[in-house]
N, C-alpha and C positions, 0 to 999 in steps of 0.2 A: 842666043841661048834661050832656051825656053824656061819660063818660070817654074820653079819647083812647087810641087803640090804638097800640101800638108795633109797628112792622113792622121787619123786618130788612132791612137794605140789602145788596144784592149786592156793593157795593164793599167792604164790610167783610170779606166772605169772601175776596176777592182779597187783601186786606191781610194776613189771617192766614196765608195760604199763602206769604207772602214776596213776592208779586207776580210769581212766576215760573210760575204755572200754565199759561198758554197757551204759553210759550216752552219748557217742559220737553220735549215730544216732539221739537222741532226740535234741541235739544242732544243728545238720545240718538241721533238719526239721524246727527248730525255726528260724534259719538264712534264710532259704529258704522262709518261711512264711513272715518274716520281709521284705525281699527283694521284694517279690510279693506285699506286702502292700504298700511299698514305690513307686513301679512302678505304682500301681493302683492310688495312691495319685497324682503322677506326671501327669499321663494321665488325671485324672479328672481336674487338674489345667489347663492343656493345652486345654482340651475341653472347659472349662469355658472361657478361654482367647479367643479361636477361636469363641465361641458364642458371646462374647462381641464385638469382631472385626466385625463379620458378622452383628450384630445389628447396629454398627456405620456406616458400609459401606452402609447398607440399608437406614439409615437415611440420609446420605450424598447423595445417589442417589435420594432419594425423594426430597431433597432440590434442587439438580441440575435440576430435572425434573420440579419443580415448577418455577425455574428461567429461564428455557429454552425459553419459549414463550415470556416473556418480553425482554430477551436478543436478540432474533431473531427480535422482533419488533424494538428494539433500533438500531440494525445493519441495518435494512431496512430503518429506518428514517435517519440514518447517510449516507447511500448511496444516498438517495434522496437529502440530504443537499449538499453532494459533487457534485451531478449532477446540483443542482441549482447554486452552486459556479462556476462551469464550464460554465454554461449558462450565468451567470452574467459577467464573464470574456469575453465571446464572445460578449455579448451586449456592454460591455465597449469598446472592440476593434472596433466594428462597429460604436459606437458613436464617437470614435476618428476620424474616416475617414469621410470626408464630403460627403454629399449625392450628387447624380448626378445633382439635381437641383441647388445646391450651386455651383458646378463646372461650370455648364452652365452659371449661372449668373456672376461668376467671369470671365470666358472667354469672355462673351459678353461685360463686362465692360472694359477689358484690350485690346482685339484685335481690330485693326482698321476696319473701314467699308470696306476697300479694301481687306480684308482677309475673306475667307470662308473655312469652314472645310468640308472635305469629310468623315472623320472618326474620331471618338473619342472613346477611350476605357478607362473606369474608373476601376482601379483595387484596391485592398486593400492597395497597397503601393503608388500609384500615378496615373498619367494619361498619355496616349499616344495620340498624335494628328497628323493628316495628313490633308493636304489641299493645297490651293493656296493663294498666297499673292503677292502684288506688291513689297513688301520689306520683304522677309522672314527672312533675317538676323537680322532685327530690332525686330522681335518677341521675341527673347531671352531677350533683355533688357526690353521689356514691361512686360513679365511674371515674371521678377525678382522683380517687385513691387507688386506681388500678396500677399494677406493675407492667401490664402489657399495653394499655391504651392511654392516650393523652388527648387533650382538647375535645372533650365530648360536647356536642352542640345539638340542639333540636333542629331537625331538617324539615319540620312541618308543624302545623298548629296542634295544640293539645285539644282534643274534642271529647266531650263526655258522651259515653255510650250508655243510654238508659237501660237497654236490654241486658247489658252485662254489669251495669252499675260500676263501671270503671272508666278511666280516661284512656283514650286511644292516643298513642304517641308514635313518633318516628324520630330517630336520632342517629347521628353518625359520630365516629371517633377514629382517630388515626393511631397507627401503631407507634410506640416509642422507638426512637432511633437507636438509643443505647440501652440495651438490656443486658444486665449481668446475670449469670446463672443464679447467684444467690438472691438477686432481686426477684426472680421468677419463683424460686422455691420458697421464699419467706412469705407466710400468709399475712 
């Protein structure tokens, strides 16, 4: 008798692979389809979020455009107010300094008849005088009694002029910082 041959059975091969041989390509396709569906769902969600953000940005830009003109108008009005404040400050500084007429009246009241001025310069801080007098050194004491001026000092030497028979002088004084109206009006 002839020895029997052993043949392999195809069923055994299927059993070794776990029995999932023919089902494997279908599972891969299902997983691939599920992954593609998840990706499509995620992209749809991101597109929806981007659309909402674009709509919000558009609404904010429209609100900003609507507020732009009033804001620019307010900024312009604020600049004009600051300009007015600066002008008011300048007017207050000018108001603090006495006028030329007030300085002339004060000098006419204080200086003796034997004194005459050749030059008077009124600045924002005070006054500078030059002229001739019979007693130039006494002018400092007279100007110290002024309601408008303070700290009178000689700004140059006293020189006797033989042709005029008087002393040439140059002096300066500053304006008083606090001047009350009754101070100015009281002789």
